[in-house]
N, C-alpha and C positions, 0 to 999 in steps of 0.2 A: 642877331638871334643865336647863332652858333656859339659865339663867345659867351653869351649869357647862360646858355645851357651848360657849357663847359664849366663856367664859374659856379653854377648851382650844384653840379655834380661834385666838384672839388669840395665845396662847403659841406655837402651831405656826407662825403667820405670822412672828412675831418670830424664831423659831429659823431659819427659811428665809432671812430677810433678813440675819441675822447671819452665816450661812454664806456667803451671796453676798458680803457685805462683806469677810469674811475671805479669800475667794478672790481678790477684787480687790486687797486689801492684800498678800496673798502674792505675787501676780504683780508688782504695782508695786514691791515691795521687792526683787525679784530683779534682778540686774545685766542679765540677758538682756532683760527687758522695758524697761529704762531706756535701752538703746542707741538712738541716733538714726542709723539707717542712711541717712536722707536727707541729714543733715549731712555724713556721710563719703562720700556719693555712691557707694554700693556698686553694682556692676554686678549684673545678674541672676544671673550665674554665681557671684559672691561671695555673694549672698544664698542661693542654692540650696545652696552648700557649707556656709554657716553653719547654716542650719536643718536640713539633713541631719545634720550633726554634733550639733546640739542634740537632735534626735530620737533619735539613737543613744545619747547619753549620759544624757538626762533622761527619755526616753520620748516617743513621737510625740504622745500626747495633750497633754502639757505644751507641746511645740513648737507645736502648733496654737493653744493658748491665747495663747502669746506672739505668734504671727503675727497673731492677731486685733487686737492693740493696738499692734503695732510701728509706728514712724514710718519709712515707706519712701520711696524716691525716686519722683518722679512717673513715670507710665507703666510702673510695675512690674507684670508680669502675676501677680497674686496667685493666679489660678486655677492656673497652672503651678507656683507655689511650693507650693500646696496638694497638688498631685500628688506633688511630691518628698517632702513629709512623709508623705503617704498611703502611698507605697511602703514607707517604713520601718515604718509602722503595720502593714502587711500582713506584713512580716517578723516583727514582734513578736507580733502577735495572730492572724494568719490571718484567716479569714472572720469570726470573732467581733469583729474590729476595727470592723465596720460599725456597731456600737451607739454609737460615739462620732462617727460621720460625720454631723454636722449639715449644713444647707444652706449654711453659710458657705463662701465661695470658690466659689460656684456648683457645689456637690456634688462638688468635686474629690476629696475624701476617699473617698467611695463609689466613684468612678470607679477609684481606685487599687486598691481591694479586689477589684472584679470583674475588672479587667485582670490582677491578680496570680493569681487563680484560673484564668483562661483560660490564662495563660502556663505554669502548673504542670501543668494537667490537659487542656488542649485542649478540644475539644467535649464531652468527658465531664464537664466542669465546669458545663455549662449548668443542670443541676438545682440544684447548690450555689449557683450565681450567682443563680438565681431566689429561693431561700430567703434569701440574703443581702440582695437588693434589697427583699424584703418587710420586712426588719428595719431598713431605712434610716430614721433618725429624720426626722420631719417629717410634713407633711400628704399629701394625695392625690398631689401632684406628685412626691414624692421617689422613688417606685417607678419612674416613667417616666424621670426624669432619671438614675437609676442605670443604666438600659439605654442611655441616650444615651452614657454613659461607656464601656459595653461595646462600642459601635460603634467607638469610637476604637481600642480594643484589638484587636478582630477584624480591622480593616484591617491593622494592623501584623502580626498573627499570620498572615494570609494572604499576606504579602509585598506589601502594598499593592495587592492585586488586588480591585477593586470588585465584579466579578461573583461571585467566591468569597465575598466578605464578605456580599453580599446573600443568597446561598444559606444562609449560617450564620444570619444575622439572621432569616430566615424560619422557623427552628426555635425561635425565642423567642416569648414572649407579647407582646412590644412591638416589632413589626417596624419601624414607622415611626421610633420613637425610636432604635432601634439603627442604622438606616440614616442618620439625621440625624447621629449621632456620627461615622460613617464619612466622610460628606461634609465635615464640619468638619475631620477629621484629614487628609483628602486635600488640602484647601485650605491649611491652615496648621499641619500637624503635622510628622511626619517625625523625631521625636526618637529613635525606636528604631533607625532605619537611614537616615541622611540621604541617602546616595547612591542607595539603592534607591528611596526615596520620590521623589526628584527625577526619576529615570528613569520610574517608573510614572505619576507625576503628568501627564506629557506625553501619556500615552495617553488621559486622560480630560478634561483641561482645555485648551481651545484658545482663545486670545484673540480669534481671528477668529470663533469661534462660542461665546461665553461661556455661553450658556444650554443648550448641547447636552447636558451631563451630565444635567440635570434633565428636559429635553424628550425625551431618547432612551429606548431600550428597556431600558437597564441598570437604571434605577430603576423599581421597580414602581409602578403607578398609586396604590396606597394610601400610598406614601411620597413622592410628588412634591411635595406641599405642604410637607413638612418639608425636602426638598432645596432648594427655592427659598428657604425661610426662612433657611437657613444658607449660601446662595450669595453673600451680599453682599460679603464681603471679596474674593472672586475678581473681582467686577464692578469693584471699585476697581483691582485689578491689571490687568484687561483694558483699562481706559482709560488706563493708564500711571501709576497712582497707587501710593503706598506703602501696603501693607496695614496697617502699624503706625502710620502717621501720614498718613491721607488728607486732602487739602485740600478746601475748599469747592467748588472747581471740579471736583475728582474726584467729589464727591457728585452734582453736577448731571449730569455726563456718565454716571455709573453709573446714576443714576435713569432716565435716558433709555433705557438698555438694556432696562428692564422693559417698555417699549412693544412690544418685539419678541417678548415671551413670548406663549404661547397665551392667549386671552382669560380662560380659567378660572384661570390662574395669575398674571396680572398683579398682582392685588391683593396676594398673598402675597410676590411679588417686591419690591414697594414696601415691604411691611411689614417685611421682614427688616432694613431699614436702622434701624428704630426700636430694636430690641434692641441693635444695635451702637452707636447714638448715646449711649445711657445710659452705656455703658462708656467711650466716647471722651471724653465731657464730664467724666466722673469720673476722667480720666487713667488709665484701666484699673484703678483701685483699686476692686474690686467689693465690698469690705467695707463694710457699712452703706450700700449703694446706695440704701436707702430713706430715708437722711438727707440727700438732696441739697438744696442751697439753692434758693430760688425762682429766683435768677439762673441756676443750672445747669439747672433744669427749663425755664425760658424758652428757653435755648439749644437744648435737645433739641427743643422744639417748632419753633423757628426752622429748625433743620436739616431737620426733616420737611417744612416748607413748600417746601424746594428741589425737592421732587418735582413742584411746579407743578400737576399735575392733582389735582382734588378727591379722587378715589378713592385716589390715591397718598398724599396727606397723611393721610387718615383711617386707612389701613392702617398707615402708619408710626407714627402716634400710638397705634394699638391695640397694636402689638408693643412700643413703648416702655413703655406702661402695663403690659403683661405682665411686662416686665423689672423694673419697679419693685415690683409687687405680688408677683410670683414665686409664684404659686399659693397665696397666702395665708400664705406663710412670713414675709413682711415686714409691718411695720405699715402700715396704710392711709393714714396721715396725708399722706405725701408724694404718694401716688397721688391723693388728693382734691385736694391743692394743684395737682398737675399739670393735672388736668382743669379746675380752677377758673380757672387763669390763661390758658387758651386763649381768645383774643378772638373767634374765629369761632364763632357760636352753634351752627351745624350740627355742626361738628367737636366742640365741647364736649359737646353732647348725646350724640353717638356715644361719646365717651370715658366719660361717666358711665354710659351704658347698658352698655358693655363692663365697667366696674368692678363694677356691680351684679350682672351675670351671673357675674363671677368670684367674688364673695362667695357667691352662691348655689351655685356649683359646688364651692368648696373649703372652705367654713365650715359646720359643723353647729351651732355654738353660737348659740341664739336670742338670748341677751343681747348677744353680739357684733353680731349682725345689727341688733338694735334700736338699739344705740348708734351703729353705722355710719350708719344712716338719719337719725339726728339730727345727724350731723356734716357731712353733705353739704349743699349749698345748698338752700334751702327749695323752690325750683322743681322739684327732683328727688325730694323726700322722699316724696310720695304714691306715685309710681311705685315707689320703693324699697320702701316698706312692702307694697305689693301684690305685689311680686315675692318679697320675702324673708320676710314675716311672714303 
């Protein structure tokens, strides 16, 4: 009986592997997947038009598969491309499309689904949205990130009125995540109505008082941490930098603005840079961000050191790590490498402590935890086993 079960298990594994290989072969044999968009230097609008057309003709699920492996020009915003394909998925599948919305492209697909529901039904859709978010594929973080995407949509739905957006977000189960999406949309969105966005944006964002949005009364206390975390791109703008391509000098000046934040929010203000640095170093290609080279990881750490103050460096490293590990959705290998290459022993210890805590929070599998503790440096293994096992 045992031999029979073992034989059946082996056969099942072989079938799964063959199906996976067949899928890869099918994709690689299609002309869509063979296109080298980088070689032809496609603009973002060219890419958006191409993948939108592909999604309409072949189905959005297929377009997502192609987007995962396509060769794209540097600094292409794959998250926004994911939104474009996700919009077509919602047209094709409605709320049920959420079942194919993996965390690839930083949850862009699930964002499109919930924004589509909101656009169609308004606030009456909040119950349907919650049900959809509960079905979003992935670990514990997928549900919250689904609501982050909703925040983007609510801000556009309210005519880029942050006060009204906060009021709607308060009706949801994930108030802070919802508001974080609205802050991100206010800073670098505006795709639904560019002119209205530009007009409204000036009401909330002032380069002379760049921290005012998060420090003021509009953002409720429970969401201020998230607000500061997503404020980073505006800090670059406030010091005269380009949000899309900030320089090293922009980083230094923007980091310094965090010194003006209230004491309780200085750390998260510094930390917000970390999650931005991983995307910048990867040239905004967030696909397989957990496959960064050691050289890229070293650059992320170096950029964090531009914060100068110890608290700022640690906070920056912490959020960079969070971006790499992404709530347990990504493999731990690059996160371990990132912490290991940090030369400052105090910062390195904080990095591994943070990573071990993340594994405890997001992973339930004891075999994963045991394997993880064996993969990290020996000096941290005992603390890892005590925490996880």
